[in-house]
Structures are given as structure tokens and as C-alpha cells.
C-alpha positions in Angstrom: 94.8 86.1 192.3 95.0 89.8 193.9 91.7 89.7 196.2 90.5 93.1 197.7 87.4 94.4 199.8 86.7 91.3 201.7 82.9 91.4 203.1 81.8 88.7 205.9 78.1 87.7 205.0 75.3 88.7 207.4 75.5 84.7 208.9 79.1 84.7 208.8 79.4 81.7 206.3 81.2 83.5 203.4 83.6 85.9 202.9 82.5 87.5 199.4 85.8 89.5 197.8 86.6 91.3 194.6 88.9 88.8 192.8 91.3 89.7 189.7 93.5 87.0 188.0 95.0 87.6 184.8 92.6 89.8 182.4 89.6 88.4 184.5 88.2 89.8 187.1 85.4 88.4 189.5 83.3 88.6 192.4 84.0 85.8 194.5 83.2 84.4 197.9 84.9 81.7 199.9 82.8 79.3 202.2 84.4 79.2 205.9 83.4 75.7 207.0 85.2 73.6 204.2 87.0 76.8 202.4 85.5 75.9 199.1 85.9 78.9 196.3 82.9 80.2 194.5 83.1 82.5 191.4 79.8 84.4 191.5 79.9 86.4 188.4 83.1 87.7 186.0 83.4 91.7 185.7 85.1 91.4 182.6 83.7 94.7 180.4 81.6 95.9 183.4 83.1 99.4 183.6 83.6 100.2 187.1 85.3 103.0 189.3 85.6 104.0 192.7 87.7 106.7 194.9 90.0 104.1 195.9 89.7 101.7 192.9 86.9 99.1 192.1 84.7 99.2 195.2 82.8 96.7 196.3 80.5 95.9 199.2 77.8 93.6 200.2 73.6 94.9 200.8 72.1 94.2 203.9 70.8 91.0 201.8 74.4 89.5 200.7 73.8 90.6 197.2 76.6 92.4 195.8 76.9 96.2 195.5 79.4 97.4 192.7 80.0 101.4 191.4 79.6 101.4 187.9 81.4 104.0 185.9 78.6 106.3 184.3 80.4 109.0 182.6 79.4 112.0 180.4 79.0 109.4 177.3 75.6 108.2 178.8 73.9 111.3 178.8 71.1 111.3 176.4 68.9 113.8 177.5 69.5 117.2 179.9 67.1 119.4 180.7 68.8 122.9 182.2 66.9 125.6 183.4 69.3 128.6 183.4 69.1 130.9 186.5 
């Protein structure tokens, strides 16, 4: 298992991280007091991006933050006022 972007929860009871195991990436966390590993959500099929890879972090309420790739294929309408 490859782990990246470990982040402590605000209360210090968990470490959240991005986990890659084969072809099924997931957001996971480990509880510090008993080392229990919890898989939170699969990221399979979720198009992600980031400057240095698929970034992951935590919001102030410990909800997960990820960067989703929304390329030009997802622009449905565009209004442009030329100068």
C-alpha cells in the first residue's frame, strides 16, 4: 500500500491519508489509540489532479478535500465579451 498526504485530525485522534493499493485508490484514516485502519471512500473513477500529484487535505471540520480535474471537456457554455 502506498500512502500520501498524511493529515492529522483536529482532535489528534486520527491520521487521514490517501492510500493506493493496486488499482483501487481510497481515502482512509487510522485511529491512533488502537491503530484501527478505516477505509472512508473509494476514489476509483474520480478524476483528480494537483500540482505535485493527487493532492488530499482536510477542511477545518475534518471533512476530506480533494482537487477534481475539470478540464475543457466539462465547459458546457461560455460567454465571452471581447474588449
